C-alpha positions, -999 to +999 in steps of 0.1 A: +766+404+372+776+438+360+757+469+371+744+474+336+727+439+338+706+448+368+669+448+364+659+482+379+622+473+377+624+451+408+609+467+439+632+458+468+614+451+501+624+432+533+612+400+517+634+404+486+658+375+483+693+384+472+698+351+453+662+344+441+651+379+433+682+399+427+701+371+410+732+371+432+756+343+430+780+332+458+807+355+445+783+384+446+775+377+482+812+377+491+816+410+473+786+425+492+801+413+525+834+429+517+819+461+505+798+464+537+829+457+559+848+484+540+819+509+542+815+505+580+852+499+588+844+467+607+849+430+604+814+415+604+807+378+612+793+370+577+803+333+579+782+329+611+753+347+595+753+324+565+758+293+586+728+303+608+706+308+576+716+273+564+709+258+599+675+274+599+670+261+563+663+296+549+654+294+513+672+326+506+689+355+523+664+384+523+671+421+525+653+421+559+676+393+572+706+412+560+694+445+576+687+428+609+722+413+608+738+446+601+718+465+627+726+439+653+763+439+646+767+477+641+748+483+674+769+457+692+802+472+678+791+507+687+783+496+723+817+479+725+835+510+714+817+533+739 
């Protein structure tokens, strides 16, 4: 999905699903993961995150789930570096 194709009228909340509401496809999720790793300069365990969501039978990956994942891993990485 090109940036020009995004629906800017969507209000993004913790419950917004990246696939259901934002229209992500698998390749978009991979791109997001790569962009976040580049942005933070870290290798993040996205495969484990996705596997856990599948195991818990999550209907979608929500923004809240993604933020929790990021905060947990960024905090853990920061503690490990200190």
